[in-house]
Gaussian input, Z-matrix of N, CA and C with variables (Angstrom, degrees):
# hf/3-21g

backbone

0 1
 N
 C     1     B1
 C     2     B2     1     A1
 N     3     B3     2     A2     1     D1
 C     4     B4     3     A3     2     D2
 C     5     B5     4     A4     3     D3
 N     6     B6     5     A5     4     D4
 C     7     B7     6     A6     5     D5
 C     8     B8     7     A7     6     D6
 N     9     B9     8     A8     7     D7
 C    10    B10     9     A9     8     D8
 C    11    B11    10    A10     9     D9
 N    12    B12    11    A11    10    D10
 C    13    B13    12    A12    11    D11
 C    14    B14    13    A13    12    D12
 N    15    B15    14    A14    13    D13
 C    16    B16    15    A15    14    D14
 C    17    B17    16    A16    15    D15
 N    18    B18    17    A17    16    D16
 C    19    B19    18    A18    17    D17
 C    20    B20    19    A19    18    D18
 N    21    B21    20    A20    19    D19
 C    22    B22    21    A21    20    D20
 C    23    B23    22    A22    21    D21
 N    24    B24    23    A23    22    D22
 C    25    B25    24    A24    23    D23
 C    26    B26    25    A25    24    D24
 N    27    B27    26    A26    25    D25
 C    28    B28    27    A27    26    D26
 C    29    B29    28    A28    27    D27
 N    30    B30    29    A29    28    D28
 C    31    B31    30    A30    29    D29
 C    32    B32    31    A31    30    D30
 N    33    B33    32    A32    31    D31
 C    34    B34    33    A33    32    D32
 C    35    B35    34    A34    33    D33
 N    36    B36    35    A35    34    D34
 C    37    B37    36    A36    35    D35
 C    38    B38    37    A37    36    D36
 N    39    B39    38    A38    37    D37
 C    40    B40    39    A39    38    D38
 C    41    B41    40    A40    39    D39
 N    42    B42    41    A41    40    D40
 C    43    B43    42    A42    41    D41
 C    44    B44    43    A43    42    D42
 N    45    B45    44    A44    43    D43
 C    46    B46    45    A45    44    D44
 C    47    B47    46    A46    45    D45
 N    48    B48    47    A47    46    D46
 C    49    B49    48    A48    47    D47
 C    50    B50    49    A49    48    D48
 N    51    B51    50    A50    49    D49
 C    52    B52    51    A51    50    D50
 C    53    B53    52    A52    51    D51
 N    54    B54    53    A53    52    D52
 C    55    B55    54    A54    53    D53
 C    56    B56    55    A55    54    D54
 N    57    B57    56    A56    55    D55
 C    58    B58    57    A57    56    D56
 C    59    B59    58    A58    57    D57
 N    60    B60    59    A59    58    D58
 C    61    B61    60    A60    59    D59
 C    62    B62    61    A61    60    D60
 N    63    B63    62    A62    61    D61
 C    64    B64    63    A63    62    D62
 C    65    B65    64    A64    63    D63
 N    66    B66    65    A65    64    D64
 C    67    B67    66    A66    65    D65
 C    68    B68    67    A67    66    D66
 N    69    B69    68    A68    67    D67
 C    70    B70    69    A69    68    D68
 C    71    B71    70    A70    69    D69
 N    72    B72    71    A71    70    D70
 C    73    B73    72    A72    71    D71
 C    74    B74    73    A73    72    D72
 N    75    B75    74    A74    73    D73
 C    76    B76    75    A75    74    D74
 C    77    B77    76    A76    75    D75
 N    78    B78    77    A77    76    D76
 C    79    B79    78    A78    77    D77
 C    80    B80    79    A79    78    D78
 N    81    B81    80    A80    79    D79
 C    82    B82    81    A81    80    D80
 C    83    B83    82    A82    81    D81
 N    84    B84    83    A83    82    D82
 C    85    B85    84    A84    83    D83
 C    86    B86    85    A85    84    D84
 N    87    B87    86    A86    85    D85
 C    88    B88    87    A87    86    D86
 C    89    B89    88    A88    87    D87
 N    90    B90    89    A89    88    D88
 C    91    B91    90    A90    89    D89
 C    92    B92    91    A91    90    D90
 N    93    B93    92    A92    91    D91
 C    94    B94    93    A93    92    D92
 C    95    B95    94    A94    93    D93
 N    96    B96    95    A95    94    D94
 C    97    B97    96    A96    95    D95
 C    98    B98    97    A97    96    D96
 N    99    B99    98    A98    97    D97
 C   100   B100    99    A99    98    D98
 C   101   B101   100   A100    99    D99
 N   102   B102   101   A101   100   D100
 C   103   B103   102   A102   101   D101
 C   104   B104   103   A103   102   D102
 N   105   B105   104   A104   103   D103
 C   106   B106   105   A105   104   D104
 C   107   B107   106   A106   105   D105
 N   108   B108   107   A107   106   D106
 C   109   B109   108   A108   107   D107
 C   110   B110   109   A109   108   D108
 N   111   B111   110   A110   109   D109
 C   112   B112   111   A111   110   D110
 C   113   B113   112   A112   111   D111
 N   114   B114   113   A113   112   D112
 C   115   B115   114   A114   113   D113
 C   116   B116   115   A115   114   D114
 N   117   B117   116   A116   115   D115
 C   118   B118   117   A117   116   D116
 C   119   B119   118   A118   117   D117
 N   120   B120   119   A119   118   D118
 C   121   B121   120   A120   119   D119
 C   122   B122   121   A121   120   D120
 N   123   B123   122   A122   121   D121
 C   124   B124   123   A123   122   D122
 C   125   B125   124   A124   123   D123
 N   126   B126   125   A125   124   D124
 C   127   B127   126   A126   125   D125
 C   128   B128   127   A127   126   D126
 N   129   B129   128   A128   127   D127
 C   130   B130   129   A129   128   D128
 C   131   B131   130   A130   129   D129
 N   132   B132   131   A131   130   D130
 C   133   B133   132   A132   131   D131
 C   134   B134   133   A133   132   D132
 N   135   B135   134   A134   133   D133
 C   136   B136   135   A135   134   D134
 C   137   B137   136   A136   135   D135
 N   138   B138   137   A137   136   D136
 C   139   B139   138   A138   137   D137
 C   140   B140   139   A139   138   D138
 N   141   B141   140   A140   139   D139
 C   142   B142   141   A141   140   D140
 C   143   B143   142   A142   141   D141
 N   144   B144   143   A143   142   D142
 C   145   B145   144   A144   143   D143
 C   146   B146   145   A145   144   D144
 N   147   B147   146   A146   145   D145
 C   148   B148   147   A147   146   D146
 C   149   B149   148   A148   147   D147
 N   150   B150   149   A149   148   D148
 C   151   B151   150   A150   149   D149
 C   152   B152   151   A151   150   D150
 N   153   B153   152   A152   151   D151
 C   154   B154   153   A153   152   D152
 C   155   B155   154   A154   153   D153
 N   156   B156   155   A155   154   D154
 C   157   B157   156   A156   155   D155
 C   158   B158   157   A157   156   D156
 N   159   B159   158   A158   157   D157
 C   160   B160   159   A159   158   D158
 C   161   B161   160   A160   159   D159
 N   162   B162   161   A161   160   D160
 C   163   B163   162   A162   161   D161
 C   164   B164   163   A163   162   D162
 N   165   B165   164   A164   163   D163
 C   166   B166   165   A165   164   D164
 C   167   B167   166   A166   165   D165
 N   168   B168   167   A167   166   D166
 C   169   B169   168   A168   167   D167
 C   170   B170   169   A169   168   D168
 N   171   B171   170   A170   169   D169
 C   172   B172   171   A171   170   D170
 C   173   B173   172   A172   171   D171
 N   174   B174   173   A173   172   D172
 C   175   B175   174   A174   173   D173
 C   176   B176   175   A175   174   D174
 N   177   B177   176   A176   175   D175
 C   178   B178   177   A177   176   D176
 C   179   B179   178   A178   177   D177
 N   180   B180   179   A179   178   D178
 C   181   B181   180   A180   179   D179
 C   182   B182   181   A181   180   D180
 N   183   B183   182   A182   181   D181
 C   184   B184   183   A183   182   D182
 C   185   B185   184   A184   183   D183
 N   186   B186   185   A185   184   D184
 C   187   B187   186   A186   185   D185
 C   188   B188   187   A187   186   D186
 N   189   B189   188   A188   187   D187
 C   190   B190   189   A189   188   D188
 C   191   B191   190   A190   189   D189
 N   192   B192   191   A191   190   D190
 C   193   B193   192   A192   191   D191
 C   194   B194   193   A193   192   D192
 N   195   B195   194   A194   193   D193
 C   196   B196   195   A195   194   D194
 C   197   B197   196   A196   195   D195
 N   198   B198   197   A197   196   D196
 C   199   B199   198   A198   197   D197
 C   200   B200   199   A199   198   D198
 N   201   B201   200   A200   199   D199
 C   202   B202   201   A201   200   D200
 C   203   B203   202   A202   201   D201
 N   204   B204   203   A203   202   D202
 C   205   B205   204   A204   203   D203
 C   206   B206   205   A205   204   D204
 N   207   B207   206   A206   205   D205
 C   208   B208   207   A207   206   D206
 C   209   B209   208   A208   207   D207
 N   210   B210   209   A209   208   D208
 C   211   B211   210   A210   209   D209
 C   212   B212   211   A211   210   D210
 N   213   B213   212   A212   211   D211
 C   214   B214   213   A213   212   D212
 C   215   B215   214   A214   213   D213
 N   216   B216   215   A215   214   D214
 C   217   B217   216   A216   215   D215
 C   218   B218   217   A217   216   D216
 N   219   B219   218   A218   217   D217
 C   220   B220   219   A219   218   D218
 C   221   B221   220   A220   219   D219
 N   222   B222   221   A221   220   D220
 C   223   B223   222   A222   221   D221
 C   224   B224   223   A223   222   D222
 N   225   B225   224   A224   223   D223
 C   226   B226   225   A225   224   D224
 C   227   B227   226   A226   225   D225
 N   228   B228   227   A227   226   D226
 C   229   B229   228   A228   227   D227
 C   230   B230   229   A229   228   D228
 N   231   B231   230   A230   229   D229
 C   232   B232   231   A231   230   D230
 C   233   B233   232   A232   231   D231
 N   234   B234   233   A233   232   D232
 C   235   B235   234   A234   233   D233
 C   236   B236   235   A235   234   D234
 N   237   B237   236   A236   235   D235
 C   238   B238   237   A237   236   D236
 C   239   B239   238   A238   237   D237
 N   240   B240   239   A239   238   D238
 C   241   B241   240   A240   239   D239
 C   242   B242   241   A241   240   D240
 N   243   B243   242   A242   241   D241
 C   244   B244   243   A243   242   D242
 C   245   B245   244   A244   243   D243
 N   246   B246   245   A245   244   D244
 C   247   B247   246   A246   245   D245
 C   248   B248   247   A247   246   D246
 N   249   B249   248   A248   247   D247
 C   250   B250   249   A249   248   D248
 C   251   B251   250   A250   249   D249
 N   252   B252   251   A251   250   D250
 C   253   B253   252   A252   251   D251
 C   254   B254   253   A253   252   D252
 N   255   B255   254   A254   253   D253
 C   256   B256   255   A255   254   D254
 C   257   B257   256   A256   255   D255
 N   258   B258   257   A257   256   D256
 C   259   B259   258   A258   257   D257
 C   260   B260   259   A259   258   D258
 N   261   B261   260   A260   259   D259
 C   262   B262   261   A261   260   D260
 C   263   B263   262   A262   261   D261
 N   264   B264   263   A263   262   D262
 C   265   B265   264   A264   263   D263
 C   266   B266   265   A265   264   D264
 N   267   B267   266   A266   265   D265
 C   268   B268   267   A267   266   D266
 C   269   B269   268   A268   267   D267
 N   270   B270   269   A269   268   D268
 C   271   B271   270   A270   269   D269
 C   272   B272   271   A271   270   D270
 N   273   B273   272   A272   271   D271
 C   274   B274   273   A273   272   D272
 C   275   B275   274   A274   273   D273
 N   276   B276   275   A275   274   D274
 C   277   B277   276   A276   275   D275
 C   278   B278   277   A277   276   D276
 N   279   B279   278   A278   277   D277
 C   280   B280   279   A279   278   D278
 C   281   B281   280   A280   279   D279
 N   282   B282   281   A281   280   D280
 C   283   B283   282   A282   281   D281
 C   284   B284   283   A283   282   D282
 N   285   B285   284   A284   283   D283
 C   286   B286   285   A285   284   D284
 C   287   B287   286   A286   285   D285
 N   288   B288   287   A287   286   D286
 C   289   B289   288   A288   287   D287
 C   290   B290   289   A289   288   D288
 N   291   B291   290   A290   289   D289
 C   292   B292   291   A291   290   D290
 C   293   B293   292   A292   291   D291
 N   294   B294   293   A293   292   D292
 C   295   B295   294   A294   293   D293
 C   296   B296   295   A295   294   D294
 N   297   B297   296   A296   295   D295
 C   298   B298   297   A297   296   D296
 C   299   B299   298   A298   297   D297
 N   300   B300   299   A299   298   D298
 C   301   B301   300   A300   299   D299
 C   302   B302   301   A301   300   D300
 N   303   B303   302   A302   301   D301
 C   304   B304   303   A303   302   D302
 C   305   B305   304   A304   303   D303
 N   306   B306   305   A305   304   D304
 C   307   B307   306   A306   305   D305
 C   308   B308   307   A307   306   D306
 N   309   B309   308   A308   307   D307
 C   310   B310   309   A309   308   D308
 C   311   B311   310   A310   309   D309
 N   312   B312   311   A311   310   D310
 C   313   B313   312   A312   311   D311
 C   314   B314   313   A313   312   D312
 N   315   B315   314   A314   313   D313
 C   316   B316   315   A315   314   D314
 C   317   B317   316   A316   315   D315
 N   318   B318   317   A317   316   D316
 C   319   B319   318   A318   317   D317
 C   320   B320   319   A319   318   D318
 N   321   B321   320   A320   319   D319
 C   322   B322   321   A321   320   D320
 C   323   B323   322   A322   321   D321
 N   324   B324   323   A323   322   D322
 C   325   B325   324   A324   323   D323
 C   326   B326   325   A325   324   D324

   B1=1.4513
   B2=1.5350
   B3=1.3071
   B4=1.4660
   B5=1.5275
   B6=1.3109
   B7=1.4606
   B8=1.5244
   B9=1.3193
   B10=1.4567
   B11=1.5251
   B12=1.3251
   B13=1.4634
   B14=1.5310
   B15=1.3340
   B16=1.4680
   B17=1.5280
   B18=1.3196
   B19=1.4660
   B20=1.5226
   B21=1.3289
   B22=1.4639
   B23=1.5265
   B24=1.3157
   B25=1.4675
   B26=1.5228
   B27=1.3305
   B28=1.4652
   B29=1.5210
   B30=1.3133
   B31=1.4642
   B32=1.5263
   B33=1.3263
   B34=1.4656
   B35=1.5187
   B36=1.3325
   B37=1.4604
   B38=1.5217
   B39=1.3301
   B40=1.4599
   B41=1.5246
   B42=1.3072
   B43=1.4555
   B44=1.5123
   B45=1.3272
   B46=1.4634
   B47=1.5264
   B48=1.3179
   B49=1.4636
   B50=1.5247
   B51=1.3291
   B52=1.4700
   B53=1.5239
   B54=1.3349
   B55=1.4698
   B56=1.5231
   B57=1.3345
   B58=1.4636
   B59=1.5224
   B60=1.3258
   B61=1.4645
   B62=1.5220
   B63=1.3364
   B64=1.4638
   B65=1.5310
   B66=1.3087
   B67=1.4650
   B68=1.5319
   B69=1.3377
   B70=1.4646
   B71=1.5276
   B72=1.3372
   B73=1.4670
   B74=1.5288
   B75=1.3153
   B76=1.4709
   B77=1.5291
   B78=1.3229
   B79=1.4624
   B80=1.5248
   B81=1.3420
   B82=1.4648
   B83=1.5232
   B84=1.3377
   B85=1.4724
   B86=1.5304
   B87=1.3194
   B88=1.4670
   B89=1.5194
   B90=1.3264
   B91=1.4628
   B92=1.5198
   B93=1.3290
   B94=1.4621
   B95=1.5214
   B96=1.3161
   B97=1.4610
   B98=1.5202
   B99=1.3306
   B100=1.4583
   B101=1.5162
   B102=1.3302
   B103=1.4646
   B104=1.5174
   B105=1.3259
   B106=1.4667
   B107=1.5260
   B108=1.3426
   B109=1.4615
   B110=1.5262
   B111=1.3185
   B112=1.4614
   B113=1.5165
   B114=1.3524
   B115=1.4648
   B116=1.5312
   B117=1.3037
   B118=1.4694
   B119=1.5291
   B120=1.3307
   B121=1.4647
   B122=1.5203
   B123=1.3236
   B124=1.4594
   B125=1.5123
   B126=1.3199
   B127=1.4600
   B128=1.5169
   B129=1.3161
   B130=1.4644
   B131=1.5179
   B132=1.3339
   B133=1.4577
   B134=1.5187
   B135=1.3172
   B136=1.4582
   B137=1.5171
   B138=1.3014
   B139=1.4517
   B140=1.5220
   B141=1.3265
   B142=1.4636
   B143=1.5248
   B144=1.3156
   B145=1.4599
   B146=1.5288
   B147=1.3042
   B148=1.4695
   B149=1.5291
   B150=1.3369
   B151=1.4589
   B152=1.5269
   B153=1.3232
   B154=1.4650
   B155=1.5310
   B156=1.3416
   B157=1.4664
   B158=1.5292
   B159=1.3192
   B160=1.4599
   B161=1.5270
   B162=1.3416
   B163=1.4673
   B164=1.5246
   B165=1.3226
   B166=1.4671
   B167=1.5318
   B168=1.3358
   B169=1.4751
   B170=1.5247
   B171=1.3282
   B172=1.4600
   B173=1.5246
   B174=1.3303
   B175=1.4662
   B176=1.5273
   B177=1.3328
   B178=1.4571
   B179=1.5206
   B180=1.3387
   B181=1.4657
   B182=1.5281
   B183=1.3271
   B184=1.4640
   B185=1.5188
   B186=1.3278
   B187=1.4630
   B188=1.5257
   B189=1.3148
   B190=1.4643
   B191=1.5236
   B192=1.3414
   B193=1.4627
   B194=1.5204
   B195=1.3266
   B196=1.4655
   B197=1.5250
   B198=1.3371
   B199=1.4674
   B200=1.5293
   B201=1.3351
   B202=1.4641
   B203=1.5280
   B204=1.3332
   B205=1.4590
   B206=1.5247
   B207=1.3333
   B208=1.4619
   B209=1.5290
   B210=1.3369
   B211=1.4673
   B212=1.5305
   B213=1.3329
   B214=1.4617
   B215=1.5209
   B216=1.3207
   B217=1.4587
   B218=1.5229
   B219=1.3216
   B220=1.4625
   B221=1.5220
   B222=1.3259
   B223=1.4666
   B224=1.5307
   B225=1.3381
   B226=1.4562
   B227=1.5139
   B228=1.3153
   B229=1.4657
   B230=1.5218
   B231=1.3345
   B232=1.4677
   B233=1.5295
   B234=1.3255
   B235=1.4627
   B236=1.5247
   B237=1.3397
   B238=1.4627
   B239=1.5239
   B240=1.3173
   B241=1.4642
   B242=1.5224
   B243=1.3268
   B244=1.4588
   B245=1.5194
   B246=1.3334
   B247=1.4623
   B248=1.5264
   B249=1.3267
   B250=1.4624
   B251=1.5247
   B252=1.3196
   B253=1.4519
   B254=1.5197
   B255=1.3097
   B256=1.4607
   B257=1.5226
   B258=1.3559
   B259=1.4584
   B260=1.5243
   B261=1.3105
   B262=1.4585
   B263=1.5142
   B264=1.3150
   B265=1.4579
   B266=1.5202
   B267=1.3058
   B268=1.4505
   B269=1.5170
   B270=1.3303
   B271=1.4551
   B272=1.5102
   B273=1.3344
   B274=1.4650
   B275=1.5191
   B276=1.3290
   B277=1.4555
   B278=1.5244
   B279=1.3242
   B280=1.4681
   B281=1.5213
   B282=1.3244
   B283=1.4595
   B284=1.5205
   B285=1.3371
   B286=1.4619
   B287=1.5199
   B288=1.3176
   B289=1.4612
   B290=1.5260
   B291=1.3276
   B292=1.4654
   B293=1.5286
   B294=1.3214
   B295=1.4685
   B296=1.5252
   B297=1.3255
   B298=1.4700
   B299=1.5164
   B300=1.3412
   B301=1.4697
   B302=1.5309
   B303=1.3299
   B304=1.4686
   B305=1.5244
   B306=1.3288
   B307=1.4610
   B308=1.5275
   B309=1.3289
   B310=1.4580
   B311=1.5228
   B312=1.3047
   B313=1.4563
   B314=1.5125
   B315=1.3387
   B316=1.4615
   B317=1.5205
   B318=1.3148
   B319=1.4675
   B320=1.5281
   B321=1.3200
   B322=1.4596
   B323=1.5218
   B324=1.3375
   B325=1.4654
   B326=1.4993
   A1=108.01
   A2=117.06
   A3=121.94
   A4=110.18
   A5=114.87
   A6=119.82
   A7=109.54
   A8=116.37
   A9=120.50
   A10=110.47
   A11=117.02
   A12=121.03
   A13=110.61
   A14=116.90
   A15=120.34
   A16=110.49
   A17=116.87
   A18=120.94
   A19=110.89
   A20=116.66
   A21=120.65
   A22=112.97
   A23=117.44
   A24=120.53
   A25=112.12
   A26=117.39
   A27=120.67
   A28=109.25
   A29=115.92
   A30=121.20
   A31=107.88
   A32=115.73
   A33=121.77
   A34=108.40
   A35=115.81
   A36=121.00
   A37=110.87
   A38=114.68
   A39=120.74
   A40=108.64
   A41=114.92
   A42=121.02
   A43=109.70
   A44=115.60
   A45=121.62
   A46=108.08
   A47=115.96
   A48=121.34
   A49=108.26
   A50=116.51
   A51=122.37
   A52=112.77
   A53=117.63
   A54=121.04
   A55=109.73
   A56=115.09
   A57=122.00
   A58=107.45
   A59=116.37
   A60=121.21
   A61=109.06
   A62=117.13
   A63=118.95
   A64=109.56
   A65=116.69
   A66=121.29
   A67=108.80
   A68=117.15
   A69=120.41
   A70=114.32
   A71=118.92
   A72=121.08
   A73=112.52
   A74=117.68
   A75=120.73
   A76=109.98
   A77=115.76
   A78=121.30
   A79=111.60
   A80=116.23
   A81=121.80
   A82=107.91
   A83=118.41
   A84=120.06
   A85=111.32
   A86=115.64
   A87=121.30
   A88=110.87
   A89=114.04
   A90=122.39
   A91=108.30
   A92=115.84
   A93=121.52
   A94=106.12
   A95=116.39
   A96=122.08
   A97=110.06
   A98=116.22
   A99=122.21
   A100=106.13
   A101=115.72
   A102=121.71
   A103=109.42
   A104=115.97
   A105=123.12
   A106=108.75
   A107=115.88
   A108=121.64
   A109=111.84
   A110=117.63
   A111=120.53
   A112=112.70
   A113=116.31
   A114=120.78
   A115=114.99
   A116=119.20
   A117=120.69
   A118=111.99
   A119=117.09
   A120=122.30
   A121=111.59
   A122=117.10
   A123=121.19
   A124=112.19
   A125=115.49
   A126=121.89
   A127=109.83
   A128=115.65
   A129=122.63
   A130=108.31
   A131=115.65
   A132=121.18
   A133=110.10
   A134=114.57
   A135=120.13
   A136=109.65
   A137=115.29
   A138=122.66
   A139=106.70
   A140=116.76
   A141=119.75
   A142=110.09
   A143=115.66
   A144=122.30
   A145=109.46
   A146=115.05
   A147=121.17
   A148=110.49
   A149=116.03
   A150=119.71
   A151=112.91
   A152=118.07
   A153=119.55
   A154=110.53
   A155=117.17
   A156=122.47
   A157=108.22
   A158=116.96
   A159=121.25
   A160=108.04
   A161=118.44
   A162=119.97
   A163=112.98
   A164=117.58
   A165=119.80
   A166=112.10
   A167=117.99
   A168=121.00
   A169=111.04
   A170=115.83
   A171=120.96
   A172=112.67
   A173=116.84
   A174=119.68
   A175=109.30
   A176=115.49
   A177=121.78
   A178=114.20
   A179=117.53
   A180=120.90
   A181=110.27
   A182=115.93
   A183=121.34
   A184=108.22
   A185=115.97
   A186=121.17
   A187=109.88
   A188=115.11
   A189=122.07
   A190=106.91
   A191=116.16
   A192=120.51
   A193=110.60
   A194=115.20
   A195=121.58
   A196=106.16
   A197=116.59
   A198=120.53
   A199=113.51
   A200=118.39
   A201=118.20
   A202=113.86
   A203=118.00
   A204=120.21
   A205=107.85
   A206=118.66
   A207=118.77
   A208=110.03
   A209=117.91
   A210=120.00
   A211=110.48
   A212=115.04
   A213=121.41
   A214=108.40
   A215=116.53
   A216=121.46
   A217=108.54
   A218=115.79
   A219=121.57
   A220=107.25
   A221=116.21
   A222=122.49
   A223=111.46
   A224=116.18
   A225=121.01
   A226=115.11
   A227=117.53
   A228=122.68
   A229=108.55
   A230=116.56
   A231=121.49
   A232=109.45
   A233=116.12
   A234=122.00
   A235=107.95
   A236=116.97
   A237=121.96
   A238=115.08
   A239=118.31
   A240=121.77
   A241=109.30
   A242=116.49
   A243=122.16
   A244=108.40
   A245=115.66
   A246=121.21
   A247=107.45
   A248=116.59
   A249=121.09
   A250=111.50
   A251=115.03
   A252=121.19
   A253=110.07
   A254=114.98
   A255=122.36
   A256=108.00
   A257=118.13
   A258=118.75
   A259=110.58
   A260=114.91
   A261=120.74
   A262=110.08
   A263=115.52
   A264=120.29
   A265=109.77
   A266=116.17
   A267=120.59
   A268=113.41
   A269=117.87
   A270=121.38
   A271=115.17
   A272=117.83
   A273=119.85
   A274=109.76
   A275=115.24
   A276=121.22
   A277=111.42
   A278=115.92
   A279=122.74
   A280=106.24
   A281=116.48
   A282=120.72
   A283=111.10
   A284=116.30
   A285=121.07
   A286=108.32
   A287=116.01
   A288=121.37
   A289=109.22
   A290=117.44
   A291=118.99
   A292=109.66
   A293=117.41
   A294=120.53
   A295=112.14
   A296=116.73
   A297=122.55
   A298=107.95
   A299=117.98
   A300=119.20
   A301=111.19
   A302=115.04
   A303=121.30
   A304=108.40
   A305=117.92
   A306=119.87
   A307=111.22
   A308=116.24
   A309=120.44
   A310=109.10
   A311=115.95
   A312=120.57
   A313=113.88
   A314=117.84
   A315=120.40
   A316=110.71
   A317=116.70
   A318=121.54
   A319=110.12
   A320=115.13
   A321=122.24
   A322=108.06
   A323=116.30
   A324=122.15
   A325=109.86
   D1=137.82
   D2=178.60
   D3=-78.85
   D4=145.77
   D5=176.59
   D6=-92.79
   D7=163.95
   D8=177.27
   D9=-62.91
   D10=-35.56
   D11=178.61
   D12=-62.75
   D13=-37.73
   D14=177.00
   D15=-66.90
   D16=-41.64
   D17=177.54
   D18=-59.59
   D19=-40.99
   D20=-178.05
   D21=-64.51
   D22=-19.64
   D23=178.32
   D24=-71.76
   D25=-22.44
   D26=177.88
   D27=-74.97
   D28=128.77
   D29=178.06
   D30=-104.58
   D31=94.79
   D32=-179.74
   D33=-99.85
   D34=129.89
   D35=-175.31
   D36=-133.23
   D37=158.00
   D38=174.14
   D39=-87.51
   D40=145.15
   D41=177.63
   D42=-149.91
   D43=172.03
   D44=177.72
   D45=-124.87
   D46=130.93
   D47=178.19
   D48=-72.07
   D49=123.33
   D50=-178.61
   D51=-105.07
   D52=-32.76
   D53=-178.60
   D54=-138.06
   D55=144.76
   D56=177.61
   D57=-134.43
   D58=127.84
   D59=178.47
   D60=-131.51
   D61=145.79
   D62=173.84
   D63=-61.41
   D64=153.37
   D65=179.42
   D66=-132.18
   D67=73.16
   D68=-174.56
   D69=-66.41
   D70=-20.72
   D71=-179.08
   D72=-76.36
   D73=-16.25
   D74=-179.78
   D75=-66.67
   D76=147.26
   D77=179.70
   D78=-63.65
   D79=-41.57
   D80=178.20
   D81=-109.06
   D82=150.43
   D83=-179.56
   D84=-53.57
   D85=126.32
   D86=-174.59
   D87=-149.87
   D88=165.82
   D89=169.01
   D90=-117.98
   D91=153.20
   D92=167.08
   D93=-95.75
   D94=127.75
   D95=-176.81
   D96=-116.13
   D97=142.22
   D98=167.75
   D99=-110.80
   D100=124.70
   D101=-173.47
   D102=-121.17
   D103=131.87
   D104=178.52
   D105=-93.38
   D106=120.35
   D107=178.26
   D108=-108.74
   D109=17.16
   D110=178.04
   D111=86.06
   D112=179.72
   D113=-171.57
   D114=-66.17
   D115=-29.91
   D116=-177.96
   D117=-68.24
   D118=-41.86
   D119=-175.46
   D120=-104.31
   D121=-34.89
   D122=-178.69
   D123=84.94
   D124=-162.11
   D125=179.23
   D126=-92.36
   D127=141.09
   D128=178.70
   D129=-131.69
   D130=155.26
   D131=178.72
   D132=-112.28
   D133=151.90
   D134=176.77
   D135=-154.93
   D136=164.11
   D137=171.15
   D138=-107.61
   D139=137.10
   D140=-178.22
   D141=-141.21
   D142=136.28
   D143=178.58
   D144=-86.51
   D145=68.27
   D146=-176.25
   D147=-122.55
   D148=41.57
   D149=-176.04
   D150=-74.23
   D151=-1.26
   D152=172.21
   D153=-77.02
   D154=-9.93
   D155=172.59
   D156=-97.95
   D157=147.41
   D158=171.09
   D159=-83.59
   D160=148.12
   D161=179.72
   D162=-51.19
   D163=-40.48
   D164=-178.57
   D165=-68.14
   D166=-23.58
   D167=174.00
   D168=-73.19
   D169=-34.69
   D170=-176.07
   D171=-76.71
   D172=-38.09
   D173=-177.62
   D174=-63.99
   D175=125.18
   D176=-178.13
   D177=90.16
   D178=-5.01
   D179=-179.30
   D180=-75.50
   D181=134.56
   D182=172.54
   D183=-80.84
   D184=134.40
   D185=-178.39
   D186=-133.57
   D187=174.33
   D188=174.06
   D189=-123.44
   D190=134.07
   D191=-178.10
   D192=-142.42
   D193=152.23
   D194=170.60
   D195=-84.39
   D196=123.66
   D197=-173.94
   D198=-107.93
   D199=0.39
   D200=-177.13
   D201=-117.77
   D202=22.71
   D203=168.36
   D204=-80.76
   D205=153.36
   D206=175.51
   D207=-65.90
   D208=150.28
   D209=177.62
   D210=-58.24
   D211=151.27
   D212=-179.11
   D213=-127.68
   D214=135.83
   D215=177.50
   D216=-87.01
   D217=118.41
   D218=178.67
   D219=-121.43
   D220=106.63
   D221=179.29
   D222=50.81
   D223=45.10
   D224=177.78
   D225=81.19
   D226=6.47
   D227=-179.11
   D228=-113.91
   D229=134.95
   D230=-178.97
   D231=-86.46
   D232=106.62
   D233=178.28
   D234=-91.62
   D235=121.30
   D236=-170.53
   D237=-102.03
   D238=-19.31
   D239=-178.34
   D240=-138.84
   D241=164.61
   D242=176.02
   D243=-115.13
   D244=110.57
   D245=177.06
   D246=-76.56
   D247=134.26
   D248=-175.69
   D249=-92.58
   D250=139.45
   D251=178.85
   D252=-156.33
   D253=172.85
   D254=-178.58
   D255=-126.15
   D256=130.45
   D257=176.62
   D258=-73.64
   D259=135.85
   D260=177.24
   D261=-108.12
   D262=-157.70
   D263=178.68
   D264=-58.78
   D265=136.47
   D266=179.67
   D267=73.73
   D268=7.86
   D269=178.46
   D270=80.31
   D271=4.10
   D272=179.15
   D273=-71.36
   D274=138.30
   D275=-174.29
   D276=-86.43
   D277=134.07
   D278=168.73
   D279=-106.06
   D280=117.80
   D281=-178.64
   D282=-70.28
   D283=142.80
   D284=174.33
   D285=-77.69
   D286=129.08
   D287=-179.35
   D288=-132.88
   D289=150.26
   D290=174.82
   D291=-63.67
   D292=142.84
   D293=-179.55
   D294=-77.39
   D295=-16.96
   D296=177.24
   D297=-135.27
   D298=162.98
   D299=178.03
   D300=-54.83
   D301=137.51
   D302=-179.37
   D303=-133.89
   D304=149.58
   D305=179.93
   D306=-67.66
   D307=147.93
   D308=175.22
   D309=-59.49
   D310=131.23
   D311=179.41
   D312=80.84
   D313=6.22
   D314=178.76
   D315=-60.14
   D316=134.64
   D317=-178.10
   D318=-79.09
   D319=136.79
   D320=177.99
   D321=-94.75
   D322=129.65
   D323=179.32
   D324=-118.44

């Protein structure tokens, strides 16, 4: 079981997806995303298996991501954050989003 102290080590922040690109080199269908987390953190890139969304749906979407995991190499691409989502029917991902407007880089508690 995780402790509250372990949970507090996760740095989850709000961001806005600014760019979406296909990622054909990934093993599973994915997009490469550029996410703006505001002036404190800046923009970060990640790979996400969210192909049930159209790129135009993703651009401008507010999301929640873990920003303090070490970078991960995915098919030659440096993934810097983990965007959070929930698998639905058929395994399609529903991204976690703030229910109301939130500042870029806002910390999730």
